[in-house]
N, C-alpha and C positions, 0 to 999 in steps of 0.2 A: 184577265188581260186588260191593260189600260187602253182606252180608246175614247174618241170624241164622237158623239152623235148630235147632229144639228137639225133643227126645224126652223126654216126660214119663214117669217111671217110677211115678207114682201119680197118680190122678185125683181131682178133687173138683169140686163144682158151681161154685165160684167160684175162679178162678185169676188171680193177677197174676204175670207172669213177665217176666224180662229178664236182661240181663247183670248189672245192679246192683240190689241191694236188693229182691230178689224177695219177694213176699208170697203165701202160699197160705192161703186162708180157706175154711172150710166154713160156709155159712150155711143155717139151717133153712128148708126150702121153705115152711113155714107161717108163718114170721115173718121175712121178708126184711129188716125194719127193724132187727133185732137182730143184733149180731155174735157172739152166744153160740150154740153148737151144743148138741144133745142136750137141748133143752127147758129150758135154764137161763133163769132170769128176769133180765132186764136190770136193772142197778143204777140206782137213782135218785140223781143227783148231789147233790141237796140234802140227802139223808139220810145221806151218808157223810162222816165227819170225817177229819181227818188221822191218820196212823198214830201209834201210841204205841210206845215202846221203853224198855227198862231205862235207868236213869239212868247206869249205867256204860258204855253204848253210844251215848249220844246227844250231840249238840251243838246248842244252841239259840242262834240268832243273832237278836237283837232290834234293830230299826232305829228310831231316834228323831230328831227334829229338834233344832235348837240349843237349844230350850227344854226338852228332855227329854221331849217329848210324842210319842206314836205318830204316825208319818207319816200325812198325810191322803191318801195314795195308795199304790198297790202298788209295791213295790221288787223288783228282781231280785237274788237272792243266789246267787253262784257259789262253790262250795267245791272247791279243788284239793288232792288228796291227793298230797303230794310223793313219798311212798314208792312208790306204785303208779302215779303219773302219770295220775290219773283226775280228770276234772272232773264235778261234779254241780251242777246249778243249778235253781233253783225260785223261785217267787214267795212273798212274805210273805202271811200271813193277815190277818184283820181286826184282830188285835192287833199287827200289824207284826212278827211273829215268823216264823221258819222253823226247823223241826225236822228235823235230819239224824239218821238212825239208822245203826246198824252202824259207828260211828266208833271205830276202834282207836286205841291210843296212838301218837302220832307228830306230825309237823309238817304243818300245813295253811296254805293261803292262802285268805283270805276276801275277796271283792270284791262290793261292793254298788253298784247304780246305780238311779236313779229319775229320772223326767222332772222337770226344774227344779232338780235337785240335782247337786252335784259327786260323781263316783264316789269311793268310799272303799275303801281296801285295808288289810288287817290280817293279819300273820303270827301264827298261833296254834299254840302247842305244847300238845298235849292229853296229859296224864298223870294229873292229879288230878281229882277231882269238880269243884272250883271252876274248872277250865279249860274246863268244858263249858257255861258260860254266858257269852256274849259280847254286849256292847252296842256298837253302832256309831252314832256321831253323824253325821248328814248335814248338810252345809252348803249353803245356797242357791247355785245357779249364778248368778253375776251377769249372765250373758248369756241366762238363761232368759226366755222370753216369758210375760208375765202372762196367765194363762188365766181369771182371775176374771171372772164374768159379771155386769156391772152391770145393774141393773134398767132395762129399756127397754120401749117399747111393743111387745108381742109377745103373740100368743094364748097362753093358759095351756098348751094342749097342746104348742105349739111350744117354750115355755119349759121344759117338762118334758123334751122330747127334747134340748134344748140342754144342759141340766144333765147328762143322762146321757152326752152326747157329750164334755163336758168331763172327766167322771170317766174315761172310756175314754182320752182323750188324755193325761191325767195319768199313766196307767199304760202308755202307749205302745201301747195296743191300737187300732191304726189301722183294722182291719177292723170292729170294733164301732163305733168312732166314725163310720166311713163310713155305717153303717146308720142311726144316730141322726140324723146331719146330713142324710141324704137325706130323712128324714121331716120334719125341721124345715124344710128348704128348700121342700118342697112346701107347707107351711103358712104360711111367711113368707119368700118369696123376696127381698123388698126390705128385710129386716132387716139392719142393719149388723153385728150380733153374729154372726149365722149366716154371713154372707159372710166375716167375719174368720176364724172358726173353720175354714171350708172352706179358706181360704187357708193357714192354719196346718197343716192336715192335709196338703195338697199339698206344703208346704215340708218337712214331716217325711219325706215320701216322695221328696224331691228332684225333684218334678215342678214345676219353676218355671214352665214354660209354662202349666200349669193353675192355679197359685197366683195369678199376676198378675191375671187377670180378676176373681177373687173379691175380692182385696185392693183393686183399683182401684174396684170397685163399692162396697165398704165405705168407702173414702176419700171417694167422692162423696157417700155418705149421711151420713157424719160427717167433714167436712173438717178438723176441729180435733182429731181423735184422734191423739195423738202415737204411740200404740202401733201403730195401723194404718199410719200414714204411714212409720214406721221400718221395719216389716216389708216394706211395698211397696218402699221404697228398697233394702232388702237383696236382694229378689228381682230387682229391675232390675239391681243390681250383679252378681248371679250370672249373669244373662243378658247381661252386658256392654253393657247399655243405660246407659252412663255419664252422658250428658246428662240423660236422663229421671230417673235416680237422683239426680242433683244437685238438680234442681228439687224432687223429692219430699222429699228430706231437708232442704232449705232451708225447706220448709213445716213440716217436723217440728220443727226447732229454733225456728222462729217460734212454733209452737203451744205449746211448753214448753221454754224455754231451759235448764232444769235437767236435762233428760233426757240423761244422758251418752252413752247408746248411739247416739242420733241424731248427736251431735257426732263420735263415733268413726267411724261409717260415712261421714259427710260428709267427714271428713278423708281417708278412703281414696279417695273420689271425686275430691277435689282433687289427690291424688297422681297419679291416672290422667290428670287434665286438665293436669298439669304446673303446677299452682298451688301450689307448694311452701310458700310463706309462709302461705297460707290453710290448707293442710293442717296445718302446725305449730300454728297458732292453734286449730283445731278439736280436735286431739289434746290440747292443753294444757287446753282447756275441759272435755273429757271427763274428764281426770284430776282437775281441780279440783272438778267436780261429783260425780263418782262415787267419789272417794277410793280406798280399797283395792279396791273392787269393780271399778274401771275400770283396774286396772293393765295390762290387755291393750292399752290405748291407748298404752302405752309403745312398742309396736311401730310404730304409725303415726308417733308422734313421732320415733322413731329413724330411720325411713325418710325423713321430711321433712328432718331434720337432715343426713342423708347426702346427699340430693339438693341441699341448699343448700351443700354443701361443708364443713359443720361436723363434720368427721370425729371429733375427739376427743369432742365432745358426743354424737354418734351412738353411738359405741362404749360410752360410759358408760350411755346410755339403754337400749341393746339388752341390755347385760349385766344391767341391772336387770330387764328383761322376762324374761330367762332365769331369773333368781333367783326372781322372783315367780310364774312360770308353769312349774314344772318338768315337768309332764306334758303340755304343749301339743305338738300334732303338728308345729308349725312350728319347734320348737327346733333340729333339725339344720340347717335352712336358715339360721336366724338366726345360729347359731354360725359357719357358713361365711361369712356376710356380715360378721360381726365380724372374722374373720381377714382377709378381703379389704380391709376398711377399714383394718386395721392395716398391711397391705402398702402400701396407698395412702398412709397417713401417712408411711411410711418411703420412699416414692418407688420401690417395687419393682414395682408393677403399675399399669396404668391403672385408672380408677375403675370400680366395678361397674356393670353395665348396669341399665336400668330393670327388666327382667324378673327379675333376680336379687333385687331388694329389694321387690317387690310381694307381700307375704305376708299382708296383713290378713285376707282372706277365708279363707285357709288356717287361720289361728289362731282365727277366729270360728266355733266349732262347738259349740253348746249340747249338753248331754248328752241322749242318747236310749237307753232300754233296749230289750231285745228285746220281741217281742210277748207277749201275756198267757200263752198256754198252751204256746207252743213258741218256737223261734228265729225271728228276723225273716226275712221273705222275702228271697230273693237280691237283689231290686232295691229292697227297702224302705229299707235303710240301706247306703250305699256306704262301704266302708272308706277311711280317709284314705290319700292317696298324696302323694309328694313332688312339689312343683310344679316345672315346668320340666324334668323329667327325661324324655327321650324313651325310648320302649320299642321295642326291635328285634324286633317281632312275628315276622317270618319265622324269625329265629334261635331265638327262644324256642320257637315251635311245633315247629321241626325238632329242636332239642336235646331237648326234653321227650319228643317222639315217639321219639327214639332211645333214651332212658332206658327208656321203657316197652317198646320192642322188645327191649332187652337183657334185661329182666326175663322176657319171654315166651321168649326164646331160651335162657335159662339154667335156667329152671324146667321140670322134667319132672313131679316130684311132690314135695309137701312136706306136713309135718304141723305142728300147733301145739296148744297147750292153749287152748280157747276158753271164756271165761266170758260168759254171757248174763244180762242183767237185763232184766226186763219190768215196766213200770208202766202201769196205766190211770190217766189224769189227769182231773181235773175241768176245768171251762171256764177256770179261772184258772191251770192248770198244776200244781195241787197233786196229789200222788199219792194215789189211792184204794186201790189194791192194788199189791203188788210181789212178784214171784217171781223166783227165780234158777235157773239151770241151769249145769252145767259139762260140757264134752264134750272128748273127744279128736277133733280136727278134722283131716281129711285132704283135700287138694285136688290135682288134677292138671290140667295143661295139656298136651294132646297134639295131634298132627296125624294122627289115625286116617284121615281122608279127605283126600287131596291137596288143598291149597288151603284147608282149613278148620281153624281153631284151636278145639279142643274143651276145655271146662272141665267138670270133675266135682267134686262135693263129697260127702263122707261124714262121718258122725258115729258114735261108738261106742254111742250110746244111741238110743232111738226118737225120731224127729224128724218124726212125722206130725202132721197138723192136730189130731187128737184128743189128742195127747200134750203139747201146748205151751200156754202161757198164752193164754187168750182165743181158742184155736184159730187162731192166726196163725203161719204158718211163714215165716221169712225166710231167703234164701240169696243167694249172688252178691255178698256185700259185698266180696269180694276184688277185684272186677273193675271198679270204678268208674273207675279211672285209665285203663282201656282206651279211653275216649273219645278219648284223645290218641294212640292207636296210629296209625301212618301210614296204615293201610288203613281206619280208622274216622273219623278227624277231619274228612274232607271232608264228612261228613254234618252237620256242625255249623258255624254261624257263630261265628267266634272273633275277639275283639278284646282288645287289651291296654289296661288302664285306667291303668297306670302302675306305679311302684315303691312298694311298701308294706313292711310289716314283719310277720314271723311269729315271735313269741317271741324278739325281738332279732336276727333274721336278716333281711337284706334279701331281698325276693322280688317277682317280677313278678306282678301280678294279671291273670289272663286270664279274661275272661267268655266263656262258651260257651252256645249255644242251638241246638236242633234246627232244621235248615233246612226252610223250608216247601216248597222245590222238590226236596227229597230225601225218599224214603220212609224211614220210621223202621225202622231195622234194629238198634236197640239194646235195646229192651224193648217188651213188649206186655202187655195186660191182658185176661184172658178171663173171661167170665161165661157158663157153659154153652157154647153154640155161637157166642156173640158175641165178636168180637175187636176190641180198641181199641189203637191205638198209644199208648205212654207217652212223649210228647214231653217232654224234659227240658231245663232250663236251669240254669246254675250258674256258679260262680267257682272257679278253682284258684289256689293260691299256689305259685309255682315259683321255687326259689332262683336268685338272680342269678349265683352262682359256678359251680354244677355243673348247673343246670337240672333238678333233681330236684323232683318233685311232693311237697310236704309236707302239703298240706291241700286238700280239695275240699268245697265246699258246693253241693248240687244239689237241685232240686225239680221237681215237675210244672209245666209251663207253664200248664195249665188243668185243672180238676177232671174226674174221670171218674165214671161211674155208681158210687155208693156210696163211692167213694174221693175225698174232697174235697182231702186234703193227703197228699203223701208227700214228706218232706224228709229228705235224707241228709247227714250230716257225717262225713267220713273224715279221720283223721290218719295220716300215713305216716312211717316212720322207717327208718334203716339197720339191717339184720340181717346179722351176720357169720356165714358158714358156714365153719367152720374146715377141714373136710375138703377143700373146694375152694378155700380161701383167697379167698372171694368175698363181696362186700357187695352185698346186694339191698335195695331199698326196698319194704317191705311194710306193710300196714295194722297200726296199733297198736290203734286204737279206731274203731268205726263206730257212729254214733248214727242211728237212724231214728225220725222223728216221723210219726205217721199220724193222720188223721181219717177214720174209717170209720163210716158210718151215724150221724154226729153223736156218736160216741164218740172220745175222744182217747187215744193210746197213745205211749209212748216206750220204745224197745228199744235196748239197747246190746250190741254184740259187741266183746269185748276179746280180744286174742291175745298169747300169750307162749310161750316155749320152742319156737321154730321149729326144725324139722329138715328138711333137704333130702336127697332120695335119688332114685335113678332108678327107673323103673317096671320091675319084674321081668316077664319074659315070661309067668310064670304068674299075675301079679297085674295084670290089665288092668282099666281102668275098666269097670264094668258086670258084672264077674265077682266079686262079693263074696259071701262065704259068708252064708247065712241066719242071722239072729240076731247077726251080727258087726257089720257096718257097713251102714247103710241109705242107699242112694243117694237123692239129692234131685232133681237136675235135670241135664240135659246140654244145653249150648249149643254152637253151632258158628258160628264167624266165619271167613270166608276171610281169609287173610293174604297171598294172592297175587291180583293183578288177574285 
């Protein structure tokens, strides 16, 4: 039976422990609501401004709309340091700016996203002072849903909550929007606007079964709202209710014949219903009314032309779609379709099947940023996958498990240089404080007890709860991938979501979740004598060619006492050990986002300069000289049945 046995080498009143992302906190007995120990006063979020830094160390990114004005909503700015291969991301302030500090001379990539706008990318070389001021212009996403709130009969307090919900939705903060809409719905359950916004919220979470009742109710209350009817039709399409979607979208184009998006989606319905000429007509109407904003409709037009046997026209239209939508997730499948249509013209292959050319919903994906203070939840936004590509789940699970087992079998003890950065964040994700540490990190994986795999971590500096920022100690970041170990994975439900992409490399997306019918043997959370299982769910990116785990995104299934959020993001890469001529996949960066007692934290562990060596008989785990390396935690997992 798979289980975890722990031996704690230091004790504290509040302990969070497990194989991955362990947190150790000391909470003052007289002030349990504060995460600060030793009588420190809790910071007030509203009184803390963004950090300042010297002009020669900063990079300021300002985000504006097409008119050059500050964006009316929060944007997410991600900065990638090409040299160190490190990502830093944060939200813009009230002036639509983001200040990054400690920026050295070098090359960076800046990516900005905001609800209702197309994502923008900029390569920036930083050398001179003028390189440290960057302005990015955001362009409206033509597929974005209009969230403006028309004046309607609604109680004043419900109107106030609705406007707050719209502000949260515009910034992608679904959790805050949910709170505001819950209040508005209690005050005005029969208001069309409130029901529409609830439907939009559920759509953003891809909870289409929940979105449909809200949108249906809104459409009943306002039967001529083209916005509501179009979104209801889209939800019905996502749920494969094609006949219902057709009726709804026909109502939408009747309500406003100039609304191109309704024509576009109705064209997709007609393709599914094998009404190819009607589909061609609707796609052309969408292009005529929407102009450049509707160039995505070229996909439906090309599909209809292909199904009508107009192969040369279809190829020309689909090539135009690729040219006008270079970043669309459907591009690989469209290019494949163009190739097959070319073969069809030359008489080399039979015509493409219906499944191969039904790509409209794949291409129709409005932009959505991460949540306000941290990354989006594992199930909030599902990464895009290639349509129609079957996933060999048993082989993926078996192969990735073998890779993890190879790692365990080959590692006895290894060392690395560990850089740790720690930030306390405000409720928008802006850093209030930041501290850094650097350690010589040593870890060992041994089988001291037959049938148990034991992991130990050591650092060359003090690593106790009183020595670290905000008295939070994290460990176990090396072991997240052990979820896929052959003797651990049966404790999790695993499903393959399809073939996606990870930095240009094709990868299987595998979703995992702690099973309800299995005891949790992966991690636990302790407060005094109270013990709580840390049930985890997440998603792993596993390469299609060698079945190596390259990325894991994991979080708590539900909040625990004082710990509302624990979200981990781990990147893995190959490390070559010359002495053994061996390549092992080990963590490069591990990000941990935490909400503790309503305070928000982000901690990053980065590793480099790995060294692999055997455990000497005189240097066993647990026998470390005082003042040299401080042991943190010991976990034991059986690797034999």
